[in-house]
C-alpha positions in Angstrom: 81.5 129.2 69.3 81.8 127.5 72.0 82.6 123.1 72.5 79.9 121.3 73.4 82.2 120.6 76.6 83.0 124.1 76.8 79.7 124.3 76.7 79.2 122.5 79.6 77.4 119.3 81.4 74.1 120.9 82.2 75.2 124.2 82.0 78.7 124.3 84.1 81.5 126.2 82.2 84.0 124.6 81.9 85.8 125.8 84.8 83.3 124.3 87.0 83.2 120.6 85.5 86.8 121.0 85.9 86.0 121.0 89.6 83.5 118.9 90.1 86.0 116.5 88.5 89.0 117.7 91.1 85.6 116.8 94.4 85.1 113.7 92.3 89.0 112.3 92.5 89.2 114.0 96.3 85.6 112.3 97.6 86.1 108.7 95.6 90.0 108.4 95.3 90.4 104.4 94.6 87.0 103.5 94.3 86.0 105.3 91.6 86.9 102.6 89.4 84.3 100.6 91.3 81.3 103.5 91.1 82.3 103.8 87.8 81.6 100.3 87.1 78.9 100.4 89.3 77.9 103.7 87.4 77.8 101.8 84.5 76.1 98.9 85.2 72.9 101.0 86.6 72.8 103.2 82.8 73.0 99.7 80.9 70.1 98.5 83.5 67.8 101.6 82.7 68.4 101.4 79.0 67.0 97.7 79.5 64.4 98.7 80.9 63.0 100.7 79.2 64.1 99.0 75.5 61.9 96.0 76.9 58.4 98.9 78.0 59.1 100.0 74.1 59.5 97.1 73.1 55.9 95.8 74.7 54.1 98.8 73.7 55.0 98.4 69.6 54.5 94.6 69.9 51.3 95.0 72.2 49.2 97.7 69.6 51.1 95.3 66.9 50.9 92.0 67.6 48.0 89.6 69.0 48.8 89.2 72.5 49.0 85.6 73.8 47.4 85.1 77.1 47.7 82.3 78.9 45.3 80.7 80.5 44.6 81.9 83.9 45.7 78.9 86.6 41.9 77.4 87.5 40.5 78.1 91.3 41.0 74.4 93.5 37.8 73.9 95.3 37.7 74.3 99.2 39.5 72.1 100.7 38.8 69.6 103.9 40.4 71.1 107.2 41.8 68.5 109.1 41.3 68.9 113.6 44.7 68.2 114.6 43.8 69.8 118.1 42.9 67.2 120.6 39.2 66.9 122.0 38.6 66.1 125.0 36.0 64.3 126.3 32.8 66.0 128.6 31.8 65.5 131.3 28.1 62.5 131.2 25.5 65.0 132.0 21.3 63.2 133.2 18.4 64.7 131.2 18.1 67.9 133.4 22.2 69.1 132.6 23.5 68.0 135.2 26.5 65.8 135.7 25.7 62.2 136.7 28.0 60.6 139.5 
């Protein structure tokens, strides 16, 4: 009987795993601990997200949902024009400029 490690990860054999580990060490070298740390943090965040989704699904069906009151819309605000107002030339009754 073969061990789970020998059976491989994703169907890879023992020799393929050794080759992948050697390639990983050669490619990442000194940054390998940093890469492992960031990979671990990513996995933890992923698990937290999944747990949050599971809690939301389970809690939504069994517990009463607490609705937050929606913020009431504000009434329309009067807009004050800040553009300068230009005076037009005075005109007579026919619309011609006065002299």
